[in-house]
C-alpha positions as CSV (number, residue, x, y, z in Angstrom):
1,M,21.4,13.7,2.7
2,I,18.3,16.7,2.6
3,R,17.7,16.9,-1.3
4,E,16.1,20.2,-2.8
5,E,12.6,18.0,-4.2
6,E,11.9,17.3,-0.3
7,V,11.5,21.1,0.7
8,F,10.3,24.1,-0.2
9,K,11.4,27.7,0.5
10,I,9.6,29.7,3.3
11,G,11.3,32.5,4.0
12,R,14.9,34.3,4.5
13,I,17.4,34.9,6.9
14,G,18.3,38.5,8.0
15,K,20.5,40.2,10.7
16,P,21.5,39.3,13.3
17,H,19.2,40.0,16.6
18,G,21.0,40.8,19.9
19,I,24.6,39.0,21.3
20,K,22.9,35.4,22.4
21,G,23.1,33.9,18.7
22,E,19.3,35.3,17.5
23,V,18.5,36.1,14.0
24,T,15.6,37.4,12.3
25,L,14.0,35.4,9.8
26,H,11.5,36.9,7.1
27,I,9.0,34.5,6.0
28,D,6.6,33.7,3.4
29,D,4.9,31.0,5.5
30,D,4.7,30.4,9.2
31,V,4.3,26.2,8.6
32,F,6.8,25.9,11.1
33,D,4.1,27.2,14.2
34,R,1.2,25.2,12.4
35,V,3.0,22.1,13.1
36,E,5.3,20.2,15.2
37,A,8.7,21.0,13.7
38,E,11.6,20.3,15.9
39,Y,14.2,22.3,12.7
40,L,14.2,23.8,9.5
41,I,16.2,23.9,7.0
42,L,19.1,26.4,6.1
43,E,21.0,26.4,3.0
44,V,24.5,27.1,4.0
45,D,26.8,27.1,0.7
46,G,25.1,25.1,-1.3
47,I,24.1,22.2,1.1
48,L,20.6,22.1,2.6
49,V,21.6,21.6,6.6
50,P,18.9,21.2,9.0
51,F,19.1,23.5,12.2
52,Y,17.4,22.9,15.6
53,I,15.1,25.0,16.3
54,E,15.8,26.1,20.4
55,E,13.3,29.2,21.0
56,Y,11.4,31.7,18.8
57,R,9.0,34.3,18.7
58,F,7.0,36.3,16.2
59,R,8.0,39.9,15.8
60,T,5.5,41.0,13.3
61,D,3.4,38.2,10.5
62,E,6.3,38.1,8.1
63,T,9.3,38.6,10.7
64,V,10.2,36.0,13.3
65,L,13.4,35.9,16.2
66,M,14.6,32.8,15.9
67,K,17.4,31.0,18.2
68,F,18.8,28.0,16.8
69,D,20.3,25.5,19.0
70,G,24.2,25.6,19.1
71,I,24.0,29.3,17.8
72,D,25.2,31.4,20.5
73,T,27.2,34.2,19.6
74,Q,26.6,37.1,17.3
75,E,29.3,36.6,15.0
76,Q,27.8,32.7,14.6
77,A,24.6,34.2,13.9
78,R,26.0,36.7,11.3
79,E,27.5,33.8,9.5
80,L,23.9,33.1,8.5
81,T,22.8,36.0,7.2
82,H,21.1,35.8,4.2
83,C,20.4,31.9,4.2
84,D,17.4,30.9,2.1
85,I,15.0,28.5,4.6
86,Y,13.4,25.3,3.8
87,F,10.4,23.3,5.2
88,P,10.4,19.6,4.9
89,Y,7.3,18.6,2.5
90,A,7.1,15.3,4.6
91,L,6.4,17.5,7.5
92,A,4.5,20.3,6.8
93,D,0.1,20.2,7.9
94,D,-0.9,20.9,4.0
95,D,-2.2,18.3,2.4
96,E,-2.5,17.1,-1.8
97,E,-6.2,18.6,-1.9
98,N,-4.8,22.1,-0.1
99,P,-0.9,22.8,-0.7
100,S,0.4,25.6,0.4
101,W,1.6,27.7,-3.0
102,N,5.2,27.6,-1.9
103,R,5.0,23.9,-2.3
104,L,4.5,24.5,-6.0
105,V,7.9,26.2,-6.3
106,G,10.3,23.7,-8.0
107,M,7.8,21.9,-10.2
108,S,8.0,22.2,-14.1
109,L,4.9,23.7,-15.4
110,V,3.4,22.2,-17.8
111,D,0.6,24.0,-20.7
112,S,-2.2,21.5,-20.3
113,N,-3.4,22.5,-23.9
114,T,0.1,21.7,-25.4
115,Q,1.4,19.3,-22.7
116,Q,4.1,20.9,-23.4
117,V,7.2,22.2,-20.6
118,V,6.8,26.1,-20.3
119,G,9.4,26.3,-17.5
120,K,10.2,25.9,-14.0
121,I,8.3,27.2,-11.1
122,V,11.0,29.6,-9.2
123,G,8.7,31.7,-6.9
124,V,5.1,32.8,-5.9
125,D,3.9,36.0,-5.6
126,D,1.5,36.6,-3.7
127,T,1.8,40.7,-2.8
128,T,-1.5,41.1,-5.4
129,V,-4.7,40.3,-4.9
130,N,-4.5,37.9,-7.6
131,T,-1.5,35.3,-6.6
132,L,1.1,34.4,-9.5
133,L,3.3,32.1,-10.9
134,E,7.4,32.8,-11.3
135,V,8.4,30.8,-14.0
136,E,11.9,30.9,-15.3
137,T,11.8,29.7,-19.3
138,D,14.5,29.2,-21.6
139,R,13.7,32.9,-23.0
140,G,13.7,34.5,-19.5
141,E,11.1,34.5,-16.8
142,I,7.4,34.4,-17.0
143,L,4.5,35.1,-14.4
144,V,1.6,33.0,-14.4
145,P,-1.9,33.1,-12.7
146,A,-2.3,30.8,-9.9
147,A,-6.3,30.3,-10.3
148,E,-7.5,26.9,-9.2
149,E,-10.1,27.2,-12.3
150,L,-7.0,26.9,-14.7
151,I,-4.9,24.2,-12.9
152,T,-6.0,20.8,-14.9
153,D,-3.5,18.4,-12.2
154,V,-0.8,18.4,-10.0
155,D,1.3,15.4,-10.1
156,W,3.3,15.1,-6.8
157,E,5.4,12.3,-7.6
158,G,6.6,13.7,-11.2
159,R,6.9,17.4,-9.9
160,Q,4.3,18.6,-12.7
161,L,1.8,21.4,-12.5
162,H,-0.8,21.7,-15.1
163,I,-2.3,24.6,-16.5
164,T,-4.1,25.7,-19.0
165,L,-2.8,28.9,-19.7
166,P,-4.3,32.0,-21.8
167,E,-3.7,32.2,-25.5
168,G,-0.4,34.3,-25.9
169,L,-0.1,34.2,-22.1
170,V,3.6,32.8,-22.8
171,S,4.6,35.4,-25.6
172,L,3.2,38.4,-24.1
173,N,5.6,37.7,-20.8
174,I,8.7,37.5,-22.9
């Protein structure tokens, strides 16, 4: 069984493409194209399931047309619409020195000033000049700058990211 802490989200499936079972993938990370990957993991009805890649081609930098093994009709492809797409950490090409920002999703964010857990990293917004971490707290979602100079420690095994948060940032965001 694939566990949530073993994978990181790289995108979402859009609508079917054509009648032979292809689907449109909207991706945030093209890691499957940079490393030898035979499969991607889809969240289907709350369960993480591997789907083997038959073939794919890029339509744009953020859109991929994908054909999965065993998905041969438009109806089968339609069942995958809106499924989130994940990639296993074990196959990722990044390392602990140069990780993908997406690899931090699911980690706890710890304020290095207080050593208190602020919340869980639920997403990464890299659509602006400064990358932001989307953090779910018990009082709502906040945005935290993902600046390398603020990161004091990354505990990969404990799944914690330690950041020196600017004073007042948490209360400002909520």
